[in-house]
N, C-alpha and C positions, 0 to 999 in steps of 0.2 A: 256694723257687723263685719267684718272683712274676713278673711280666712287665713289660715297659716299660709305662708308663702310657698311658692313652688320650690324654693331652695332655702328656707329659713324657718326658724321657730317663731313663737309669739314673742312680742317685745315686752320687756319690763314686767314679766310675770302676767301679762295679759292673757286673754282667752285664746282658744285655738284659732281664733280669728285674727290674731295679732301680727302674724309674721310679715316680713318685707319680701318684696319680689326678688331681692338679691341678698341672700345671706343674713336676713333678719334685721335689716335696718328699720328704724321706726317709720321711715318714709315709704316703705315698700308695701304696706298692706294693700292687697287687692280688694276690689269691691265685692260685697255680697249682693246678691240680686234676686230677682224673681221676675217676672214675665210680661208682658205683651204690649202691643203697640197700637197706635191710633189709626183708625180707619177714616177715610174722608171720601167724599163723593164729588164728582164733577169738578175737580181741580181745587175746590175750596174744602174746608173741613166738612165732615158729615154734619157737623153742627152748624153749618152755614146758614140754615134757615132761620128766620126770625121767630121769636116766641109766638107770634100770632100773625100768620100771613107773611112771613119774612121772605127774603130773597132766597133762591136756591143756588147756587154757584158760588162764588168766591168768598162769601161772608163766613166768619168763623162761627163756631157754635156759640161762642160767647158774644159774638159780634152782632147778632141779629137784634133788632129792636122789638119792643113789645108790639109795635104796630107795623113792623116790617121795614127793613132798610137794606141797602146793599153795602158790602165792604165794611160792615161793623158799625155803621151809623145808627143812632137811636132816633126813633120817631119823636121822643121827648127832648131831643137836643143831642148834638154830636158828641161822641166820646173821643178822647185823645187818640189821634192816629198812632202815636207811639205805644199806646197800650194795646194795639191790635183789636180794638173793639171790646171794651169791658162788658162782661155779661150783665144783663139787667134781670135780676133774679128776685126782686122783692116788689114787683108791681110798678117799677118805673125808676126808682132811684138806683144808681149804679152801686153795686156791692163794693165794700172796702176790699183791700188786698194788702198783703205783706210781701216784702222783697228780700231775696237772698242773692248774694253775689260772690265773686271770687275773693279768696282770702290768702293771706300769707300763711306759710306753714305754721301750724300750732295755734292759729287764731280763727278758727271757723266761727261763722255766725250761725246760730241754730236756735230751734225752739224745742221744748220738752213738754209732753203731756203725760202725766202720771196717773190721772184719774179718768178712765174712759167712762162713757155714759152707762147707766145701769142696764144690765141685761145684754149689752152688746157682746156677741160671741158665744152666748149660751146655746143658741140654736141657729136657725137661718139668720143671715144678716146681709146688709149692704153698707158699704162705705163709699161715699161720693166726694169728689174734689174737683175744683176748676183750677187749671194751671196754665201759665204762659211761660214756657222756658225761653231763655234769652238766646236768640239766634246769632248774636254777635260773636259768640265764642266758637272756635273751630272744632271740628271733629278730629279725632285721632286715637292712637292706641292706648293712651293713659298708662304709660309705663311707670310702675311704682318707684318712688323716690325722685322722680323728675318733676319739673315745673308743669309739664303737660298733664300730670295726674290731677293738678288743681285747676288748670285752665281750659281743658278740652271736654267735649262730649264724647264719651267712649264709643269706639267702633267695634270692639270684639262682639261676636255673635255665636257663641257655642250653643249647641242644642241642650235643652234642659236634661239633666241627668247623664250627659255624655262623659262626665268625669266628676271626681269628688270636688273639684274646684270650678265647675262650669260657671258659677255665678260671681266669681271673684272680681271681675272688672266691670264697673258700672257706676253711674252717678246717683247717689242716694237722694231721692226726694223725701222718703220717709224710711227711717231705720228703726224697725221694731224687732230686730234680731235678738234672740236669746243666745248669747255667745258662749254659754255653758253647754247648751244642747240645742242646736239649730232646729230640731224637729219639735221642740217643746215650747210652742207659743210664739214663734217668729211670725211677724206680719210686716213686710217691707215692700216698698216701691222703688224701682231704679230705672234710670235711663241707660239703654244699651243700643248697640247696632246703629249708632249715628243718629239718635234722636227718637227712638221708640221707647215706650214705657212697659215695664214688666212687673209682675206681682209674685212675691214668695209668701207661702203660708206653711207653717210648721204645726200640723195638728196631730202629730205622732201616728199618722197613718203610714202606709207602705210606700213612701216616696222613694224616688231614685237616689243615686249617689248625691251626697250633700245633705240629705235628711229633710229637705223641704220640697213642696210642690212648686214647680216653676210654671206659671201661667203666662204665656206670651205667644206672640207671633213668631213662628220659626219656619224658614229663616226670617230675619228681621225685615228683609226687603219685601216680604209679602204684605207688609203694612206700610203706610206712608210715614215719613219722619214728621215729628211735631215741631221741628225747628223752623217754623214759618212766620214767627212773630205774632201769632194769633192765640186766642184762648182755646183751651181744649177741655173736654169733660171726661173724667175717668171714674169708673165705678167697679169696685171689687165685690163680688157676690158669692156667698155660699148658699146653695139651694139644695134641698133634699131631693134625692133621686132614688127611686125604688123604695125598699123598706129599710135599708141599712146604709146606703151610700150618700155621699155629699158631692154635688157637682160644683166645682169652682169655676167662676166665669170672670173674665176681664173684658169690660166694655170700654171702648174709647170713641168718643164722638158718635155715639149711637150705633156702633158696629161691634159685634162680638168678635174679639181678636184672638182669644185664647181660652182654652178650657182644659181642665183636668178632672178626673173623677177619683175622689178619695174613698177609701174603704172604711172610714170611721166617721163618727159624728161627735167629736170631742167637745165637751163644754169648755171653751176657751175663756169664758168670762171668769171662771174660778181662778185661772192662772193670771189673767190680766188684772184682776181686782187686787191681788196681793203681789204680783210679779214673782211668784214662787219659782225659785231656781235661777232667776236672772242674776248676773254678777252685780256686786255692790256698785252703785253709781251709774248702772246702765238700765235701771228700771224705767219702763215707759216707752213711749214713741218719740223719737227724735226727728224733727223736721228740718230739712235743708242741709243736713250733714250726716256722715257716718258717725255713730255714737262714740266709738273709741277714739276717733280723731277729735271729736268735740270735747271730750274730757281729758285728753292728753295721754291716753294709753298708746296711741299712735301719733306720729308727728303730722301726718297728712293722709288724706284719702280722697277719692273722687266724691264731689258734692254737687248739689243742685244749684243752678244759677237761674233765677227768674222769679215769677210771681205766683202766689197761691191765694185762693179765696174759696169761700162757701164750702166748708166741710160739713157733711151730713152723715149721721150715724143712724141706721135703721135696724130694728130687731125683726125684720122680715126681708125676704128676697124680693126686690122690685121686679115687676113684670117687664117683659120685652117692650110692651107699649109705653111703659114709664121711662124707659131708658133710651128711646129713639127720639129724634127731633120731631116736633118742637117740645115734646113733653119733658125732656130732661132739663130744660131751662125754665120749668114752671115756677111760679112764685109760691112760697110756702106761707102758712099762717102760724105754724108751730104746733098745731093741734092734729096734724095728720096721723093716722093710725101707724104705729110702729116707729115713728120718728122720736129718737131719744137723745140726740145730740145735734147741735146746729151752731157752727162757728161762722160768723159773718165778717169778722175783722173790720168792724166799723169804729173801733175805739179811736183811731187816728193819732194816738199819742201813747207814751208809756212803753212798758216792756212786758205786757201780757195781753192776751186776748181770751175772753171767756165765753162759755157756752150760753147761748141765748136761753136755753131751757134749764140751765142750772148754773148759777153765777159762781159757784165754788169750783167748777171744773174749768181750769184755765190752762192755756199754753203759755209757758214762761219763756221769754226770749233772752239770748245772751250774745254779747259782742255785736249788737246790731249796727249796721252801716247805713248812713243816711243817703238818700231818702229811703226809709224803711216802710212807713205807712203810705199806701197809695190810694 
């Protein structure tokens, strides 16, 4: 999604998101974003506890073993140290994962999901993901049109709604922006503030400048950076509040790191089922890259570098007890109430990953770099 540049228009007839940071060059699009960062406890991630009786202090949320271990080791066998302690989420066997990395301008590696699980977004919902951003890349300002835009974790940290382009600089983990109208169906996750994660949602409510709700820690330094080489749990929730409102919550590693209260309860499933109003070629959720850079509307944009696993879609708002350790690393059977989508990335080969609960709903991958399946 990027936005029009501070000093330029959109590129090549692209959306209002298209402009470059300096005079409209294709390399200048700034990042679109949305909110919040990951909490941790006692020096390790808040997820550091094991799934059952795990250690409390330096283990990552993903690193704890089913029977308890420290520093990410599994009771059923050690996980690779380079993986930061892979989460054990299916009762003992390590989950699969996919990897995104740095790219040359115009050659983003990315994934696209155009068919979301049935009913997701209609009412209350929860979206969960496990991520391990690559800490080997430096943090920096991510200036449009420069190599740093592709190789850095972005450090800018404007407050949500502080300007019409407050979200323009950030690394896209998930770009679900509607670049024709940001407020009409956007769902995006970005890294900002030197390794924090934030969520944007466009539900056509009375959001501030930019048209989307920014759910994030502000300032970013009020939450820890996730660039520690470990796995982290992220959950985006829409929960009904009162009789007409919706409370938007971002949870990272079992900590509530950002909230917004929307004045509407838009049925987003109707928009996401047909991608009504989204620009041609930009329908769906793009993983690992900004969608306009992925398809060539922009030459480059800030992207995600690291691993992703265990995507879960729910048609209910998970409770606080389900979102805090060790509950968030619980094993699933697939029959849990409200669970409508579950991507485990255990294919191990090929260029697609499909929903365990619906084989026709697949993420398709493009320009993958090896090793991709982890």
